[in-house]
N, C-alpha and C positions, 0 to 999 in steps of 0.2 A: 969536849963532850956534853956538856951541860946545856951547850948551844943547840948541839944538834937535836939532844932530846926534847929542846924547849919547840924547835921546828917540827919534829915528828907528833908532840904532843897536840900542838896547833894544827896540823895536816889531820890527825885523829879528830879531832874537836869539828875541823871544816866538815869533813866526812860524814861524821854522824849528825850532825846540824842538816846536811842536805840528805841523808836518808830520813830524817823525820818528816821532810816536807814531800817525799816523792815515792813512787812504787817501784822497786826492782825486783826481777824473775830472772834468775840464769843470766846476770849479767846484761839483761836486757831492761832499760829504762823504759816503764812504760808510761809512768805521767807524773809530772811536776807539779805539785799544788803549791809551792811556797810562793813569797813577794818580792825576794830580791831581784834586782835590776842586772846584777853582774852573775854569772855562774860558773863554775868549773866543774866539768864533769870529771868525777873519780877515775882513777886507772884501770877499777874493776869493770867498768861498762864498756861494752862493746858493741853493743845496737841501741838506736835512737827509735822507739816504737813510734807507730802510726798515731798522729795527735798528740805527740808527749807534751809539746809547748803550745799547741795550736792555740792561737787567740791570747796570748799572753800580753798585756797591755804594758805590765812594766819591765820586761826584759829587755835590754840595751846590749849586753854584751855577754858572749858566751865562749867560753874556752874549751872545746872537746878533747877529751881525755886521749891519751896518746894511744888507746887499745881499739878506739871506736873505728870499727871499720864499715858500718852501716848506716845509713838514715833513711828511714822509712819514709812513705809518702805520708804527706802533710804534716811532718813532726813539727816545723816552725811555721805552718799555714799562718798568715795575718797576724804576724808578731809585728805590729806597725811601728814601735819604735826601736827595734833591733837595730841598731848600727854597726855591729862588727861581729863577725863569727871568725875564730881561728880553728883551722881544718888540721886534724892529725895526719901525720906523714904516711900512713897504713890506710888512710880511708880509700875504700874501693866502690862503694855505690851510693848514690842519693837518688832517693826515689821522686815518683812524681807528684809535683806540687808541694815540694819540701819546702821551699822557702817562698811560695807565692804569696804576694801580698805584704813582704817585708819592706815596707816603702822608705823606710829610714837607712837601708844597707847602702852604703856609697862605694864599697870595694869588694872584689870577689878575688882570691886567691887560691885555687887548688893545687892539691899535690898531684905528683907524676903517677899515682898508683889509680888515679881516678880514669875509667876507660869511658864511661857513658853519662849523660845528662839525661834523665828521662823526662817524660811529657811535664811541661809546666813548671819545672821546679823552680825558676826565677821571675816567672811571672808577675807583673805588676810590682816589680820592686824597681820604684819610680826615680829613687835617688841614685840608682847605681851608675856609676861613670865610668870607674876603673875595672876590667875585667881581664885576666890573664888568666887562658886557659892551656894545661898542659900538653905536650904532642902525644901524649897517652890515649888521648879521647879520639874515640873511632866513630860514635854514634852521639846526635844532639836530636832530641826526640822534638814533638810538636809543641809550639808553644813556648820553647824554654826561656826565650827573651823577650817575648811577646808584652807590649805596652810598658818596655824599660825606657821610660820618656827621656833620660838624662844621659843614657849611654851614647857618646859620640864614634867611636871607632871599635873596631874588632878584628882581632888576628884569630882566624880558623886555623884549627890544626890540619896537617897534610894529611892525616890519614881518613878524614872524612870523605866518605863517597857519594853522601845522598845529606841534601838538608831538606828537612821536613816540612810539613804543612805549618804555615804561620809564625814559624821559628822568629821573625824579627816584627811582627805584626805590630804597626803603631809606634815604633822606634822614632819618634819624632825627630831627635837630635842626632841621630845615625848619619854621618857623614861619609864614611869609606868602610869598607868590609871586603877582606881578600875571599874569592871563592878557589880553593884548593884544585889543583889540577887534575885530582883524583875523582873531582864531584862528576857523576852521572846524570843525577835527578834535582831537581827544584820544585819544590813543592808548593800548592796552590797560596796564593796570599802570602807569600815568602816575606816580600818585603812592603806589602801594602802599607800605606800609610807613613811610609818614612819619608818625611816630608823633605828634609835635610839632605836626603842622599844626593851626589850629584854626579860620582862617577862610580862605575861598575864594570870589571872586566870579568866575562863569562868564558870560561875554558871550551875549547872545541869538543872537549871528550862529555859535554853536557848534551843528553839527547833527548832530555824531557823538560818543559818548563809549565808548571802548572796555571791554573786560571788564576786570574787575578795577582799574579807573581809581583807586579809593580804599579799597581794600582793606586792613586794619588800620591806617587812620587814626584812631588808639584818641583821639584829642584833640578830633576833627572833632565839632561839636555840630548844625550846621544846614548845610543845603545847599538852593539852588534851582536845578533844572535848567530849561534853555532851554526855551522853549514848540514849538521845532523838533525836540526830542528825540523820537524814536518806539518807542525800546526801551532798557531799562536791561539791560545786559549780564549775562552771569553774572559772579559774584562782585564787584560792581560796588561795593557797599558792606559785602561781608564782614566780621565782626569789626571794625566801627566800635562800640565799645563804649558810645562816651557820645554816641551819635546820637542826637539826640532829635527832629528834624523834619527831612523832606525835603519840598519842594515838586514833586511830580509834573505833568508836563505833561497837559494836559486831552486830548490825541489821543494817548496812548500806547498801543501795541499789545503789548507784550511785557515782560514781567519775566523775566529770565533765571533759569539754576540759582543757588541760594545768594546771590541777588543782595542781600539783608538779612540772609543768615544770621549770628547772632550778634550781632544790633544790640540788646542788653540794653535799652534805654533810649528805643527807639522807643515812642512812646505811641499814636500814631494813624498810620494812612496809606490815606485814601481812596483806592479803587481807581477808574481811569477807567472811564466806560463804554463806551469804546471797545477796553477791554482784550481781547486773543482770547487770549493764552496765558500761564500762568505756569508756570514751570521747576521742577524737582525743588529742594527744600529752599529753596525763595525766601525764606521768613520763618520757618525753622527756629530757634528759640532767640531770637525775640521776645519777651521775658520780660513786656513792659510794656503791649502790645497788647491791648484787651479786647473789641473787636468788630472782625468784617470781613464786608462784604458784597459777593457776587461777581456781577457784572450779567450778562446775558442773552448777552452777546455773545462770553462766553468759550467757547472750543472744548475745550480741554484744561488740565487741573491735573495737574501731574507729582506724582511720589510725596514723601511727608515736606513737602509744601509748607508745611502749618502745625504741624509736628512740633515739641514742646518751646515751644509758646507758653504757658506756665504761667500767665498771667493771663488768657488768653482764656475769655470767658464764654457769646458767642454769636456764630454764624456762619451767614450765611443764602446759601444758593447758588440763584441764579436761572439759572443755565447748565445747557443740555440735555446735562450728560455723560452717558455710557455707563458709565463705571467711576468708582469711588472707589479711587486707587491706594494701594498699600501703604504704610503708617507716615503716612497723611494726616494724621490729628489726635494720634497716639501721643504720651503725655507731657501732656497738654494737662489738666493737673489740675483747672483751674477750670471746663471747659467745661459748660455746665449745659443750653443751649439750641442745638439746630441743625435746622435748616429742610434737607432735601435733596429735589431734583428726582426726579418719579417717573421719569425715564427712565434713571436708573441701574440698570443689570442685574447688575454686578458689585461686590462689596465685598473690596477685597485683603486678604491678610494683613496684621497689626498696624494696620489702619486707627484703630481707637480705642484701642490697647494703652494701660492706665493711665491710662483717663480717670476718676478717680476720683469726680469730681462728677455725672456723667452719671447720671440717675433713669430717664430715658426716652427712647424715640426711635422717632418713626415712621418705618418702613421704606419705600422707594421701592417702588410698586405694580408696577414690572416687574423686581422683583429676581429674578435665577436664581440664583445663587451667592454664599456668603460663605467666604471662605479662611480658613487658620489663624489662631489667635489675635486674630481680628478685635475682641472684646470682651474680650479677656483682662484682669484685673486692674480692671474697672470694678465697683469696690466697693460703688457706691449702686447699681447698676442693679436694679431690682425684677422687672421682666417685659419681655417681648418679645413680639409677635406676627407672625409671618411671611406674606408674601403668597402669593396661590394660585399665583404664578408660579415659587415656588422650586423648585430642582433638586438643589441641592449643598451641602452642610455642611461645613467643613474642621475638621482636627483642633483641639482645647482651644479653641475659638472663646470660650466661656463658662469656662475655667479660671480659679479665682481670685476668681470673681464672689461674693463673701460674701454679699451680700443678694439675690441672685436668688432668686425666688419661682416664678413661674410663666413657662413657655416655650409657645407655640403653635405648633405646624408645621402647613402645611396638609395637605389631606387628598388628597394625591396621592403618587407614588411619589417619595422623597426619598433621594439617597444621602448617607449619613453618615459621617465618618470616626471615628477613635477618640479617646476622651479628651475629649468634646465638653464634659461636665458636670463635669470633673475638680475636687475641692474648690471645691463649692459648697456649705456646709453648711446654708443656709438653704432649698435647693430642696424645693419641697411637691409641685408638678403639673406633668407634662410630658403636653400633648396630642400624639399623633403620630398619623400616617395610619390608617385604619381595618386595613389590611393589615399593621401593624407594633405590634399593641398585645402580643401573644405574644412578649416580647424573648428569654426564656430568658437565656442567656449574653451576649448583647448588652447587658445592663445593666452587665457589667463592662467590657465595650468602650468603650460610651457614658459612662462614668464616673458612673453612676447608682448610689444607695444604694437597700438594698432598701427603706428607709421612704418613698421618693418614690413617690408615687401617680401610675401611667401611665391615662391615660384616651385613649380614640379619638373621632373626632368626632362617633359614633353616641354615645356616651354625652352628649357636650355637647348633641345634638340633643333628647335623652330630657329632660336637663334642663331645657331650654329650655321644652320642650314642657310640663313639670310646672309650672312656674312661670307660664305663660300660663294653663292650665287652672285653677291656684288664685287668678287674678286676675279670670278670669270668674265662678268659683262665686258664687252668692248668698250673702251673709253673711245667717245665721239670729239672729233676735231675742234678747236675753239674756232667761232664765227668772226672773220677779219674785223678790226675796228673800221670805223669811218675813215679815221686817218690813216689807216693801211690801205682801203680802196682809194683815196687821192692820191696817194704816194703812186698807185699802179697807173692812175690814168697820167699822170705828167710823165 
């Protein structure tokens, strides 16, 4: 009996001491002002208010009382030395940012009464390794485990139907995580920066994957996208340096901006026949893909879509495009064969910049303009003939084409910008419209050396007529030699 009394007195003393250093109203702990490193919350506390312990530099251990049912937003935010929290069995709610920045917390064991984890509640818990989530949880908010750099694996509850934005953003040590079979949507930047993530199975129930969902997942090598996915959003796989294969769904409609940018080891990616749009820089830096075929259904290919695909050797475009946008194939060092649709009317600047293996190209029959530097640095290009529809030539389009010998322009008025042929040492012949044969000072403007032969279409016509006449002329018999005549006399 005396021992029980001593324990009760000690408990009263502890509670009284706690009361002297905090503010409590109607069971709600408003603010703690004490300096203790270890705290036990009394039984009569039911709620932890907003910012009650926020930024407390001394707190290392907290035992929440058995009657605590709610932890308000930012209650323990930035308690950098908090290592351990004991949660009561009746806890129901953890507010947004409740434990954000608790960088010393190493383990998390939540009771089965918790059904929701609100936005950012464990964000920046950089030492958090062991996480056990109860099966009762049916909602995990945005950024909940973002920047938890030490967490290596996580088992998500089966009741989860949606994974929201940036839930695992920059979880650099995360290697495995299950996606429950009930999940329908995966938010933007969900696993972005998860550099250790190697394997991930996405169930076929998923119908939406947000932009940047797997960007900078450097260890990811393979991923199968569910058949119900209709688009690959912007930056979805950007900078996945070791990604070798992605199974795209059959009815894919859109590949977003920089969707596969920097996927250096991606070797092949067959494009769906139902594809309608390809965003800018979609395949920029895919340095292992050798061939692409773009089907007829594609309505738009944005700028730099295939730029820096250094292993790309062949591309065939069946789509009725009206423009070949800027930097489309720039720095495709291995590109040797390209088939363009005749519907293209404009080739924009830097479209084939530094395509050093390109020796020839059949230009579209409806082409009207070629913008600046379109073929600059194509050191293997030997000749080019423009269609009759051409109206405008941009500056430096053939600059540094060191093997270029012949260029034929149509016999119509064409607007030329400056330095078209700058630094083309092998250039021999340029065929211009009849009205432009007398260039005078325009030679310098176009970058033409004095040795370059300037012809007009009339000259070509005369040459062609001479060839045809020579072919039509009868061949005279050869006169017999003296030896032959002597043989006859004998």
